[in-house]
DRENPA-3360 file (N, C-alpha, C; in nm, 2 decimals, always signed):
BEGIN
1 = MMYGANCK = -17.64/+21.85/+22.22/-17.56/+21.86/+22.10/-17.42/+21.91/+22.14 ~ -17.32/+21.86/+22.08/-17.18/+21.90/+22.11/-17.12/+21.98/+22.00 ~ -17.04/+22.08/+22.03/-16.98/+22.17/+21.93/-16.83/+22.19/+21.97 ~ -16.75/+22.19/+21.87/-16.61/+22.23/+21.89/-16.60/+22.38/+21.87 ~ -16.54/+22.45/+21.97/-16.53/+22.59/+21.97/-16.38/+22.63/+21.96 ~ -16.33/+22.63/+21.83/-16.19/+22.66/+21.81/-16.15/+22.80/+21.84 ~ -16.02/+22.83/+21.86/-15.98/+22.96/+21.89/-15.92/+23.03/+21.76 ~ -15.85/+23.14/+21.78/-15.80/+23.22/+21.66/-15.67/+23.28/+21.70;
9 = INLGLNVV = -15.59/+23.32/+21.60/-15.48/+23.41/+21.62/-15.50/+23.53/+21.54 ~ -15.42/+23.64/+21.57/-15.43/+23.76/+21.49/-15.30/+23.78/+21.41 ~ -15.31/+23.79/+21.28/-15.20/+23.83/+21.20/-15.20/+23.98/+21.19 ~ -15.11/+24.05/+21.27/-15.11/+24.19/+21.27/-15.23/+24.25/+21.35 ~ -15.21/+24.36/+21.42/-15.32/+24.42/+21.49/-15.28/+24.57/+21.51 ~ -15.35/+24.65/+21.43/-15.32/+24.80/+21.44/-15.44/+24.86/+21.51 ~ -15.41/+24.94/+21.61/-15.51/+25.02/+21.68/-15.50/+25.16/+21.62 ~ -15.60/+25.18/+21.54/-15.60/+25.30/+21.44/-15.64/+25.43/+21.51;
17 = RKREDGYH = -15.75/+25.43/+21.59/-15.79/+25.55/+21.65/-15.89/+25.52/+21.76 ~ -15.91/+25.61/+21.86/-16.01/+25.59/+21.96/-16.14/+25.67/+21.91 ~ -16.25/+25.60/+21.92/-16.38/+25.66/+21.88/-16.45/+25.74/+21.99 ~ -16.54/+25.82/+21.95/-16.62/+25.90/+22.04/-16.69/+25.82/+22.14 ~ -16.73/+25.69/+22.10/-16.81/+25.61/+22.19/-16.72/+25.53/+22.29 ~ -16.59/+25.56/+22.29/-16.50/+25.50/+22.38/-16.43/+25.37/+22.33 ~ -16.48/+25.31/+22.22/-16.42/+25.20/+22.16/-16.30/+25.24/+22.07 ~ -16.22/+25.15/+22.02/-16.11/+25.17/+21.93/-16.14/+25.11/+21.80;
25 = ELETVMLP = -16.10/+25.19/+21.69/-16.10/+25.13/+21.56/-15.97/+25.04/+21.54 ~ -15.99/+24.92/+21.49/-15.89/+24.83/+21.47/-15.87/+24.79/+21.32 ~ -15.76/+24.73/+21.30/-15.73/+24.67/+21.17/-15.65/+24.54/+21.20 ~ -15.71/+24.42/+21.18/-15.64/+24.30/+21.21/-15.69/+24.19/+21.12 ~ -15.62/+24.08/+21.10/-15.66/+23.96/+21.03/-15.67/+23.85/+21.13 ~ -15.79/+23.79/+21.14/-15.81/+23.68/+21.23/-15.80/+23.55/+21.15 ~ -15.73/+23.45/+21.21/-15.71/+23.32/+21.14/-15.76/+23.21/+21.24 ~ -15.85/+23.12/+21.20/-15.89/+23.01/+21.29/-15.77/+22.92/+21.32;
33 = VVRLMDIV = -15.77/+22.87/+21.44/-15.68/+22.77/+21.48/-15.77/+22.64/+21.50 ~ -15.76/+22.55/+21.40/-15.87/+22.45/+21.39/-15.86/+22.34/+21.50 ~ -15.74/+22.32/+21.55/-15.73/+22.20/+21.64/-15.71/+22.24/+21.79 ~ -15.71/+22.36/+21.82/-15.71/+22.41/+21.96/-15.85/+22.46/+21.99 ~ -15.93/+22.38/+22.07/-16.07/+22.42/+22.09/-16.12/+22.38/+22.22 ~ -16.23/+22.44/+22.26/-16.31/+22.40/+22.38/-16.42/+22.31/+22.32 ~ -16.48/+22.24/+22.41/-16.60/+22.16/+22.37/-16.72/+22.22/+22.45 ~ -16.82/+22.25/+22.37/-16.95/+22.31/+22.43/-17.06/+22.22/+22.40;
41 = EVDVEKGI = -17.13/+22.17/+22.50/-17.25/+22.09/+22.49/-17.37/+22.17/+22.53 ~ -17.47/+22.17/+22.44/-17.59/+22.25/+22.46/-17.71/+22.16/+22.44 ~ -17.80/+22.16/+22.55/-17.92/+22.08/+22.55/-18.04/+22.16/+22.60 ~ -18.16/+22.11/+22.57/-18.28/+22.18/+22.62/-18.28/+22.15/+22.77 ~ -18.31/+22.26/+22.84/-18.32/+22.25/+22.99/-18.41/+22.37/+23.04 ~ -18.48/+22.35/+23.15/-18.56/+22.45/+23.21/-18.47/+22.56/+23.27 ~ -18.48/+22.68/+23.22/-18.39/+22.79/+23.26/-18.25/+22.77/+23.20 ~ -18.16/+22.86/+23.25/-18.02/+22.85/+23.20/-17.94/+22.78/+23.31;
49 = KYRSIGND = -17.88/+22.67/+23.27/-17.80/+22.59/+23.36/-17.66/+22.59/+23.30 ~ -17.55/+22.61/+23.37/-17.42/+22.62/+23.32/-17.32/+22.55/+23.41 ~ -17.23/+22.47/+23.36/-17.12/+22.42/+23.44/-17.00/+22.41/+23.35 ~ -16.88/+22.41/+23.41/-16.76/+22.41/+23.33/-16.66/+22.30/+23.39 ~ -16.59/+22.24/+23.31/-16.48/+22.14/+23.35/-16.36/+22.18/+23.27 ~ -16.24/+22.12/+23.32/-16.12/+22.15/+23.25/-16.05/+22.27/+23.31 ~ -15.99/+22.35/+23.22/-15.92/+22.47/+23.27/-16.01/+22.57/+23.34 ~ -15.95/+22.64/+23.43/-16.03/+22.74/+23.50/-16.08/+22.85/+23.41;
57 = VDCPVEDN = -16.20/+22.90/+23.44/-16.26/+23.02/+23.37/-16.27/+23.13/+23.48 ~ -16.18/+23.23/+23.46/-16.16/+23.33/+23.57/-16.26/+23.44/+23.56 ~ -16.39/+23.41/+23.58/-16.49/+23.52/+23.58/-16.61/+23.47/+23.65 ~ -16.70/+23.56/+23.71/-16.82/+23.51/+23.77/-16.91/+23.45/+23.67 ~ -16.99/+23.35/+23.71/-17.08/+23.28/+23.62/-17.16/+23.37/+23.53 ~ -17.23/+23.47/+23.59/-17.32/+23.55/+23.52/-17.25/+23.64/+23.42 ~ -17.12/+23.66/+23.43/-17.04/+23.74/+23.34/-16.98/+23.65/+23.23 ~ -16.99/+23.52/+23.24/-16.94/+23.42/+23.15/-17.01/+23.44/+23.01;
65 = LCVRAARL = -16.93/+23.44/+22.90/-16.99/+23.47/+22.77/-17.09/+23.36/+22.73 ~ -17.07/+23.24/+22.77/-17.17/+23.13/+22.74/-17.30/+23.16/+22.81 ~ -17.30/+23.20/+22.93/-17.43/+23.24/+23.00/-17.49/+23.36/+22.94 ~ -17.41/+23.46/+22.91/-17.46/+23.58/+22.84/-17.53/+23.55/+22.71 ~ -17.46/+23.46/+22.63/-17.52/+23.42/+22.50/-17.65/+23.35/+22.52 ~ -17.66/+23.26/+22.62/-17.79/+23.19/+22.65/-17.90/+23.29/+22.69 ~ -17.86/+23.38/+22.78/-17.96/+23.48/+22.82/-18.01/+23.57/+22.70 ~ -17.92/+23.60/+22.61/-17.95/+23.68/+22.49/-18.06/+23.60/+22.41;
73 = MEERYKIY = -18.03/+23.47/+22.39/-18.12/+23.39/+22.31/-18.25/+23.37/+22.38 ~ -18.25/+23.36/+22.51/-18.37/+23.34/+22.59/-18.46/+23.47/+22.58 ~ -18.40/+23.58/+22.59/-18.47/+23.71/+22.58/-18.53/+23.73/+22.44 ~ -18.45/+23.70/+22.34/-18.48/+23.73/+22.21/-18.59/+23.64/+22.15 ~ -18.57/+23.51/+22.18/-18.66/+23.41/+22.12/-18.75/+23.33/+22.22 ~ -18.75/+23.37/+22.35/-18.84/+23.32/+22.45/-18.83/+23.16/+22.45 ~ -18.71/+23.12/+22.45/-18.68/+22.97/+22.45/-18.71/+22.92/+22.60 ~ -18.73/+22.79/+22.61/-18.76/+22.73/+22.73/-18.64/+22.73/+22.83;
81 = GAGITLEK = -18.52/+22.72/+22.77/-18.40/+22.72/+22.85/-18.29/+22.65/+22.78 ~ -18.17/+22.64/+22.84/-18.06/+22.57/+22.78/-17.97/+22.52/+22.89 ~ -17.92/+22.40/+22.88/-17.82/+22.34/+22.97/-17.69/+22.35/+22.89 ~ -17.59/+22.41/+22.95/-17.46/+22.43/+22.88/-17.35/+22.37/+22.97 ~ -17.27/+22.28/+22.90/-17.15/+22.23/+22.97/-17.03/+22.27/+22.88 ~ -16.94/+22.34/+22.95/-16.82/+22.39/+22.88/-16.70/+22.31/+22.93 ~ -16.63/+22.24/+22.83/-16.50/+22.17/+22.86/-16.39/+22.27/+22.81 ~ -16.33/+22.34/+22.91/-16.23/+22.44/+22.87/-16.09/+22.39/+22.85;
89 = CVPFGAGL = -16.05/+22.41/+22.73/-15.91/+22.37/+22.69/-15.83/+22.48/+22.65 ~ -15.89/+22.58/+22.58/-15.82/+22.70/+22.54/-15.78/+22.79/+22.66 ~ -15.66/+22.83/+22.68/-15.63/+22.90/+22.80/-15.70/+23.04/+22.81 ~ -15.73/+23.08/+22.93/-15.80/+23.20/+22.96/-15.70/+23.32/+22.96 ~ -15.74/+23.44/+22.92/-15.66/+23.56/+22.92/-15.54/+23.55/+22.83 ~ -15.56/+23.49/+22.71/-15.46/+23.46/+22.62/-15.46/+23.54/+22.49 ~ -15.57/+23.61/+22.46/-15.58/+23.68/+22.33/-15.62/+23.58/+22.22 ~ -15.67/+23.46/+22.25/-15.70/+23.36/+22.15/-15.85/+23.36/+22.12;
97 = GGGSSDAT = -15.93/+23.44/+22.19/-16.07/+23.44/+22.16/-16.15/+23.32/+22.20 ~ -16.10/+23.25/+22.30/-16.17/+23.13/+22.35/-16.31/+23.15/+22.40 ~ -16.33/+23.26/+22.48/-16.46/+23.29/+22.53/-16.56/+23.33/+22.43 ~ -16.51/+23.41/+22.33/-16.60/+23.45/+22.22/-16.64/+23.33/+22.14 ~ -16.55/+23.24/+22.11/-16.58/+23.12/+22.04/-16.68/+23.03/+22.11 ~ -16.67/+23.02/+22.24/-16.76/+22.95/+22.33/-16.90/+23.01/+22.31 ~ -16.91/+23.14/+22.32/-17.04/+23.21/+22.31/-17.11/+23.18/+22.18 ~ -17.03/+23.18/+22.07/-17.08/+23.16/+21.94/-17.14/+23.01/+21.93;
105 = AVIRGIND = -17.07/+22.92/+21.99/-17.11/+22.78/+22.00/-17.25/+22.77/+22.07 ~ -17.26/+22.85/+22.18/-17.39/+22.84/+22.25/-17.50/+22.90/+22.16 ~ -17.48/+23.01/+22.09/-17.58/+23.06/+22.00/-17.62/+22.96/+21.89 ~ -17.51/+22.90/+21.83/-17.54/+22.80/+21.73/-17.62/+22.68/+21.79 ~ -17.58/+22.64/+21.91/-17.65/+22.53/+21.97/-17.79/+22.55/+21.99 ~ -17.83/+22.67/+22.05/-17.97/+22.70/+22.07/-18.04/+22.72/+21.94 ~ -17.98/+22.77/+21.84/-18.04/+22.78/+21.71/-18.08/+22.64/+21.66 ~ -17.99/+22.54/+21.69/-18.01/+22.40/+21.64/-18.12/+22.33/+21.72;
113 = IYNLRLDK = -18.10/+22.33/+21.85/-18.19/+22.25/+21.94/-18.34/+22.30/+21.94 ~ -18.35/+22.43/+21.91/-18.49/+22.49/+21.90/-18.53/+22.51/+21.76 ~ -18.45/+22.47/+21.66/-18.49/+22.48/+21.52/-18.53/+22.62/+21.48 ~ -18.45/+22.72/+21.52/-18.48/+22.86/+21.49/-18.46/+22.89/+21.35 ~ -18.37/+22.82/+21.28/-18.34/+22.84/+21.14/-18.28/+22.97/+21.11 ~ -18.20/+23.02/+21.20/-18.13/+23.15/+21.18/-18.01/+23.12/+21.08 ~ -17.99/+23.22/+20.98/-17.88/+23.20/+20.89/-17.76/+23.27/+20.95 ~ -17.65/+23.26/+20.88/-17.52/+23.31/+20.93/-17.52/+23.46/+20.96;
121 = AELSALAS = -17.59/+23.53/+20.87/-17.60/+23.68/+20.89/-17.67/+23.71/+21.02 ~ -17.78/+23.63/+21.05/-17.86/+23.66/+21.18/-17.78/+23.61/+21.30 ~ -17.71/+23.50/+21.29/-17.62/+23.45/+21.40/-17.51/+23.55/+21.42 ~ -17.45/+23.60/+21.32/-17.34/+23.70/+21.34/-17.39/+23.83/+21.41 ~ -17.51/+23.87/+21.37/-17.57/+23.99/+21.43/-17.59/+23.97/+21.58 ~ -17.64/+23.85/+21.62/-17.66/+23.82/+21.76/-17.52/+23.81/+21.83 ~ -17.42/+23.75/+21.77/-17.29/+23.73/+21.83/-17.23/+23.87/+21.85 ~ -17.25/+23.96/+21.76/-17.19/+24.10/+21.77/-17.24/+24.17/+21.90;
129 = ELGSDTPF = -17.35/+24.13/+21.95/-17.40/+24.20/+22.07/-17.32/+24.15/+22.20 ~ -17.24/+24.05/+22.18/-17.16/+24.00/+22.30/-17.02/+24.04/+22.29 ~ -16.97/+24.08/+22.18/-16.83/+24.12/+22.17/-16.78/+24.15/+22.03 ~ -16.67/+24.21/+22.02/-16.63/+24.26/+21.88/-16.58/+24.14/+21.80 ~ -16.51/+24.04/+21.86/-16.46/+23.93/+21.78/-16.55/+23.81/+21.78 ~ -16.66/+23.81/+21.85/-16.75/+23.70/+21.85/-16.81/+23.66/+21.72 ~ -16.85/+23.76/+21.63/-16.91/+23.72/+21.50/-16.81/+23.64/+21.41 ~ -16.68/+23.66/+21.43/-16.58/+23.59/+21.35/-16.60/+23.44/+21.35;
137 = FVYNRPML = -16.64/+23.39/+21.47/-16.65/+23.25/+21.49/-16.78/+23.19/+21.42 ~ -16.87/+23.27/+21.38/-16.98/+23.23/+21.30/-16.93/+23.18/+21.16 ~ -16.84/+23.25/+21.10/-16.79/+23.22/+20.97/-16.66/+23.14/+20.98 ~ -16.58/+23.16/+21.08/-16.46/+23.08/+21.11/-16.37/+23.05/+20.99 ~ -16.34/+23.16/+20.92/-16.24/+23.15/+20.81/-16.16/+23.28/+20.82 ~ -16.04/+23.29/+20.75/-15.96/+23.41/+20.76/-16.04/+23.54/+20.72 ~ -16.04/+23.64/+20.81/-16.11/+23.76/+20.79/-16.03/+23.88/+20.82 ~ -16.03/+23.98/+20.74/-15.98/+24.11/+20.77/-16.09/+24.19/+20.85;
145 = CTGRGEIM = -16.06/+24.22/+20.97/-16.15/+24.28/+21.07/-16.12/+24.42/+21.09 ~ -16.22/+24.51/+21.07/-16.20/+24.65/+21.10/-16.32/+24.70/+21.18 ~ -16.33/+24.83/+21.20/-16.43/+24.89/+21.29/-16.38/+24.85/+21.43 ~ -16.47/+24.80/+21.52/-16.43/+24.75/+21.65/-16.38/+24.61/+21.64 ~ -16.37/+24.56/+21.52/-16.34/+24.42/+21.49/-16.45/+24.34/+21.43 ~ -16.57/+24.41/+21.44/-16.69/+24.34/+21.39/-16.72/+24.35/+21.24 ~ -16.65/+24.44/+21.17/-16.67/+24.45/+21.03/-16.57/+24.36/+20.96 ~ -16.62/+24.25/+20.90/-16.53/+24.15/+20.85/-16.54/+24.13/+20.70;
153 = TPIDINLV = -16.42/+24.12/+20.64/-16.41/+24.10/+20.49/-16.33/+23.97/+20.47 ~ -16.38/+23.87/+20.40/-16.30/+23.75/+20.37/-16.16/+23.79/+20.31 ~ -16.06/+23.72/+20.35/-15.93/+23.75/+20.29/-15.86/+23.61/+20.27 ~ -15.78/+23.60/+20.16/-15.71/+23.48/+20.13/-15.57/+23.49/+20.19 ~ -15.55/+23.40/+20.28/-15.42/+23.39/+20.35/-15.38/+23.24/+20.33 ~ -15.28/+23.22/+20.25/-15.23/+23.08/+20.23/-15.11/+23.05/+20.31 ~ -15.14/+22.98/+20.42/-15.03/+22.93/+20.51/-15.03/+22.78/+20.52 ~ -15.09/+22.72/+20.42/-15.10/+22.57/+20.42/-14.96/+22.51/+20.42;
161 = GLWLMIAK = -14.95/+22.41/+20.51/-14.82/+22.34/+20.53/-14.73/+22.39/+20.63 ~ -14.75/+22.52/+20.67/-14.67/+22.58/+20.78/-14.71/+22.52/+20.91 ~ -14.61/+22.52/+21.00/-14.64/+22.48/+21.14/-14.67/+22.60/+21.23 ~ -14.77/+22.58/+21.31/-14.80/+22.69/+21.41/-14.77/+22.64/+21.55 ~ -14.70/+22.72/+21.62/-14.67/+22.69/+21.76/-14.73/+22.81/+21.84 ~ -14.81/+22.78/+21.94/-14.86/+22.88/+22.04/-14.81/+22.85/+22.17 ~ -14.76/+22.95/+22.24/-14.71/+22.93/+22.38/-14.77/+23.05/+22.46 ~ -14.82/+23.01/+22.58/-14.88/+23.11/+22.67/-14.82/+23.09/+22.81;
169 = PSVGVSTA = -14.76/+23.20/+22.87/-14.71/+23.19/+23.00/-14.82/+23.19/+23.10 ~ -14.79/+23.16/+23.23/-14.90/+23.16/+23.33/-14.97/+23.29/+23.35 ~ -14.90/+23.40/+23.32/-14.96/+23.53/+23.33/-15.06/+23.55/+23.23 ~ -15.17/+23.62/+23.26/-15.27/+23.66/+23.16/-15.27/+23.81/+23.15 ~ -15.33/+23.86/+23.04/-15.35/+24.00/+23.01/-15.49/+24.03/+22.98 ~ -15.55/+24.12/+23.06/-15.69/+24.16/+23.04/-15.69/+24.26/+22.92 ~ -15.81/+24.27/+22.86/-15.83/+24.36/+22.75/-15.81/+24.51/+22.80 ~ -15.86/+24.53/+22.92/-15.84/+24.67/+22.97/-15.70/+24.71/+22.99;
177 = EAYRGVTP = -15.62/+24.61/+23.04/-15.47/+24.64/+23.05/-15.41/+24.66/+22.92 ~ -15.45/+24.59/+22.82/-15.39/+24.60/+22.68/-15.42/+24.74/+22.62 ~ -15.54/+24.79/+22.64/-15.58/+24.92/+22.58/-15.52/+25.03/+22.66 ~ -15.50/+25.01/+22.79/-15.45/+25.12/+22.87/-15.32/+25.18/+22.82 ~ -15.23/+25.10/+22.77/-15.10/+25.15/+22.73/-15.08/+25.17/+22.58 ~ -15.18/+25.16/+22.50/-15.17/+25.16/+22.36/-15.18/+25.31/+22.31 ~ -15.10/+25.34/+22.20/-15.11/+25.47/+22.14/-15.17/+25.45/+22.00 ~ -15.29/+25.49/+21.97/-15.35/+25.47/+21.84/-15.27/+25.55/+21.73;
185 = AVPATPLA = -15.26/+25.49/+21.61/-15.20/+25.55/+21.50/-15.24/+25.48/+21.37 ~ -15.26/+25.56/+21.26/-15.30/+25.51/+21.13/-15.17/+25.45/+21.07 ~ -15.17/+25.32/+21.03/-15.05/+25.27/+20.97/-15.01/+25.32/+20.84 ~ -14.89/+25.33/+20.80/-14.85/+25.39/+20.67/-14.89/+25.30/+20.56 ~ -14.89/+25.17/+20.58/-14.93/+25.07/+20.48/-15.05/+24.98/+20.53 ~ -15.16/+24.97/+20.46/-15.27/+24.89/+20.51/-15.22/+24.74/+20.54 ~ -15.28/+24.68/+20.64/-15.24/+24.55/+20.68/-15.25/+24.45/+20.57 ~ -15.36/+24.46/+20.49/-15.39/+24.37/+20.38/-15.28/+24.37/+20.28;
193 = ELLKRPIE = -15.22/+24.49/+20.26/-15.11/+24.50/+20.16/-14.98/+24.43/+20.22 ~ -14.96/+24.45/+20.34/-14.84/+24.39/+20.40/-14.85/+24.24/+20.40 ~ -14.97/+24.18/+20.42/-14.98/+24.04/+20.42/-14.97/+23.97/+20.29 ~ -14.97/+24.05/+20.18/-14.95/+24.00/+20.05/-14.81/+23.97/+20.02 ~ -14.72/+24.03/+20.10/-14.58/+24.01/+20.08/-14.54/+23.87/+20.13 ~ -14.42/+23.81/+20.09/-14.38/+23.68/+20.14/-14.37/+23.68/+20.29 ~ -14.40/+23.57/+20.35/-14.40/+23.56/+20.50/-14.27/+23.60/+20.56 ~ -14.16/+23.58/+20.48/-14.03/+23.61/+20.53/-14.01/+23.76/+20.55;
201 = EWQGSVKN = -14.10/+23.84/+20.49/-14.09/+23.99/+20.51/-14.19/+24.04/+20.61 ~ -14.26/+23.96/+20.68/-14.36/+24.01/+20.77/-14.30/+24.06/+20.90 ~ -14.20/+23.99/+20.95/-14.14/+24.03/+21.08/-14.09/+24.17/+21.07 ~ -14.13/+24.26/+21.16/-14.09/+24.39/+21.16/-14.18/+24.49/+21.09 ~ -14.27/+24.43/+21.00/-14.37/+24.52/+20.93/-14.51/+24.49/+20.97 ~ -14.54/+24.36/+20.99/-14.67/+24.32/+21.04/-14.67/+24.31/+21.19 ~ -14.72/+24.42/+21.25/-14.70/+24.44/+21.40/-14.83/+24.42/+21.48 ~ -14.81/+24.40/+21.60/-14.92/+24.41/+21.70/-14.90/+24.53/+21.79;
209 = DFEPHIFA = -14.99/+24.62/+21.78/-14.96/+24.75/+21.86/-14.97/+24.73/+22.01 ~ -15.02/+24.62/+22.06/-15.02/+24.60/+22.20/-14.88/+24.56/+22.26 ~ -14.80/+24.51/+22.17/-14.67/+24.44/+22.22/-14.58/+24.54/+22.30 ~ -14.55/+24.66/+22.25/-14.45/+24.74/+22.32/-14.48/+24.75/+22.47 ~ -14.60/+24.80/+22.51/-14.62/+24.82/+22.65/-14.65/+24.69/+22.73 ~ -14.71/+24.59/+22.66/-14.73/+24.46/+22.73/-14.60/+24.40/+22.76 ~ -14.51/+24.40/+22.66/-14.37/+24.34/+22.68/-14.30/+24.42/+22.79 ~ -14.32/+24.55/+22.80/-14.25/+24.62/+22.91/-14.30/+24.58/+23.05;
217 = VHPEIKAI = -14.42/+24.55/+23.06/-14.48/+24.51/+23.19/-14.46/+24.36/+23.22 ~ -14.46/+24.28/+23.11/-14.45/+24.14/+23.12/-14.34/+24.09/+23.03 ~ -14.21/+24.10/+23.07/-14.10/+24.06/+22.99/-14.10/+23.91/+22.96 ~ -14.17/+23.83/+23.04/-14.18/+23.69/+23.01/-14.25/+23.66/+22.88 ~ -14.34/+23.75/+22.84/-14.41/+23.73/+22.72/-14.32/+23.76/+22.60 ~ -14.24/+23.87/+22.61/-14.14/+23.90/+22.51/-14.04/+23.79/+22.50 ~ -14.00/+23.73/+22.61/-13.90/+23.62/+22.61/-13.95/+23.50/+22.52 ~ -14.08/+23.47/+22.53/-14.14/+23.37/+22.44/-14.13/+23.40/+22.30;
225 = KDKLLDAG = -14.16/+23.52/+22.26/-14.15/+23.56/+22.12/-14.00/+23.55/+22.07 ~ -13.91/+23.60/+22.16/-13.77/+23.59/+22.12/-13.72/+23.45/+22.10 ~ -13.78/+23.36/+22.19/-13.74/+23.22/+22.18/-13.79/+23.15/+22.05 ~ -13.91/+23.19/+22.01/-13.97/+23.14/+21.88/-13.89/+23.18/+21.76 ~ -13.85/+23.31/+21.76/-13.77/+23.36/+21.65/-13.63/+23.30/+21.65 ~ -13.57/+23.29/+21.77/-13.44/+23.22/+21.77/-13.44/+23.08/+21.72 ~ -13.56/+23.01/+21.74/-13.57/+22.87/+21.70/-13.61/+22.86/+21.55 ~ -13.62/+22.97/+21.48/-13.64/+22.97/+21.33/-13.77/+23.01/+21.28;
233 = ALYASMSG = -13.86/+23.06/+21.37/-13.99/+23.11/+21.32/-13.97/+23.21/+21.21 ~ -14.05/+23.19/+21.11/-14.06/+23.29/+21.00/-14.12/+23.42/+21.04 ~ -14.22/+23.40/+21.13/-14.29/+23.52/+21.19/-14.34/+23.48/+21.33 ~ -14.33/+23.57/+21.42/-14.38/+23.55/+21.56/-14.44/+23.67/+21.61 ~ -14.55/+23.66/+21.68/-14.62/+23.77/+21.73/-14.71/+23.73/+21.85 ~ -14.74/+23.83/+21.93/-14.84/+23.81/+22.04/-14.98/+23.81/+21.96 ~ -15.07/+23.73/+22.01/-15.20/+23.72/+21.95/-15.30/+23.81/+22.03 ~ -15.37/+23.90/+21.95/-15.47/+23.99/+22.02/-15.40/+24.07/+22.13;
241 = SGSAVFGL = -15.47/+24.07/+22.24/-15.42/+24.15/+22.35/-15.33/+24.06/+22.44 ~ -15.29/+23.94/+22.40/-15.20/+23.86/+22.47/-15.28/+23.78/+22.59 ~ -15.20/+23.70/+22.65/-15.06/+23.68/+22.66/-15.00/+23.57/+22.57 ~ -15.08/+23.50/+22.49/-15.03/+23.40/+22.41/-14.95/+23.46/+22.30 ~ -14.84/+23.39/+22.26/-14.75/+23.43/+22.15/-14.75/+23.31/+22.05 ~ -14.75/+23.33/+21.92/-14.74/+23.23/+21.83/-14.62/+23.25/+21.73 ~ -14.58/+23.14/+21.67/-14.47/+23.14/+21.57/-14.52/+23.05/+21.45 ~ -14.48/+23.09/+21.33/-14.50/+23.02/+21.21/-14.37/+22.96/+21.16;
249 = FREQPAIE = -14.36/+22.83/+21.13/-14.24/+22.76/+21.10/-14.26/+22.68/+20.97 ~ -14.15/+22.66/+20.90/-14.15/+22.57/+20.78/-14.15/+22.43/+20.82 ~ -14.08/+22.40/+20.93/-14.07/+22.26/+20.98/-14.13/+22.25/+21.12 ~ -14.17/+22.13/+21.16/-14.23/+22.12/+21.29/-14.13/+22.16/+21.40 ~ -14.16/+22.26/+21.48/-14.07/+22.31/+21.58/-14.05/+22.21/+21.70 ~ -13.94/+22.20/+21.75/-13.91/+22.12/+21.87/-13.84/+22.21/+21.98 ~ -13.92/+22.28/+22.05/-13.87/+22.38/+22.14/-13.91/+22.34/+22.29 ~ -13.82/+22.35/+22.38/-13.85/+22.31/+22.52/-13.90/+22.44/+22.59;
257 = FADDIFVH = -14.01/+22.43/+22.66/-14.06/+22.54/+22.74/-14.07/+22.49/+22.89 ~ -14.08/+22.58/+22.98/-14.10/+22.54/+23.12/-14.24/+22.48/+23.14 ~ -14.25/+22.40/+23.25/-14.38/+22.33/+23.27/-14.50/+22.42/+23.28 ~ -14.48/+22.55/+23.33/-14.59/+22.64/+23.35/-14.63/+22.71/+23.23 ~ -14.58/+22.68/+23.11/-14.61/+22.75/+22.99/-14.70/+22.65/+22.90 ~ -14.82/+22.70/+22.87/-14.90/+22.62/+22.78/-14.85/+22.62/+22.64 ~ -14.85/+22.50/+22.57/-14.79/+22.49/+22.44/-14.89/+22.41/+22.35 ~ -14.91/+22.46/+22.23/-14.99/+22.39/+22.13/-14.92/+22.40/+22.00;
265 = IEQITQEY = -14.92/+22.29/+21.92/-14.85/+22.28/+21.79/-14.95/+22.21/+21.69 ~ -14.97/+22.27/+21.58/-15.04/+22.21/+21.47/-14.99/+22.25/+21.33 ~ -15.02/+22.17/+21.23/-14.99/+22.21/+21.10/-15.11/+22.27/+21.03 ~ -15.09/+22.39/+20.97/-15.20/+22.46/+20.91/-15.26/+22.40/+20.79 ~ -15.39/+22.39/+20.79/-15.46/+22.33/+20.67/-15.57/+22.43/+20.63 ~ -15.65/+22.39/+20.53/-15.76/+22.48/+20.49/-15.89/+22.42/+20.54 ~ -15.89/+22.37/+20.66/-16.01/+22.31/+20.72/-16.10/+22.42/+20.78 ~ -16.14/+22.51/+20.70/-16.23/+22.62/+20.74/-16.37/+22.59/+20.71;
273 = EE = -16.47/+22.63/+20.79/-16.61/+22.61/+20.76/-16.65/+22.71/+20.65 ~ -16.74/+22.66/+20.57/-16.80/+22.75/+20.47/-16.94/+22.79/+20.51;
% end
């Protein structure tokens, strides 16, 4: 069975505090990007078999989230096995949640091929064992995410008709690098309140706390954000821990980037799963 594993962007990202368990409390809104996706094929197979095609996946196979998802399902439900083929299209190290989305597709696939009949709450609980943003892709609709990112509340964000442009330089940013330089702080105004304002008022108030130190280390990422704003973006921001940057436009943008920069453009719709 084949599954589309779309990615996400973050509308604002506040790192609120560091917890005693070493994790950080976050406040962010995740929005599905419905047309930028990996393709994950899951079939019955003896043992766990994995292969990938397309873009490089820069991690050892046993650390790959698809493999970890399959191992989790194997241990929990004593399945016969799973064959996984990942066609990687979402860039790696981009802050777009591609790996988390792939892992969720594997969990969904094993649920389907073995007729486990797990509901979304059960699938979400499994996904949460693999990462903070992984459960988001079970529901795949705009969510206000708090806690480590795993506490999700549906939120209405109406961006229908706007154009989304995502650009990612060749450099990647690891989650560890992103958190190393961040200074947690409780925002003066909750993110959900800021996002109720007209989109023209978001820039400068809806912030990503990872940007200042990531931009200092990787000025080429900041240059992309500046280019999107100069081209008329209503709002531009780094997504998650980076290195991808996105802009929201009233009209379809026509911006030239160097050949080594990944670019994706789509018009936002309400094509969210229920």
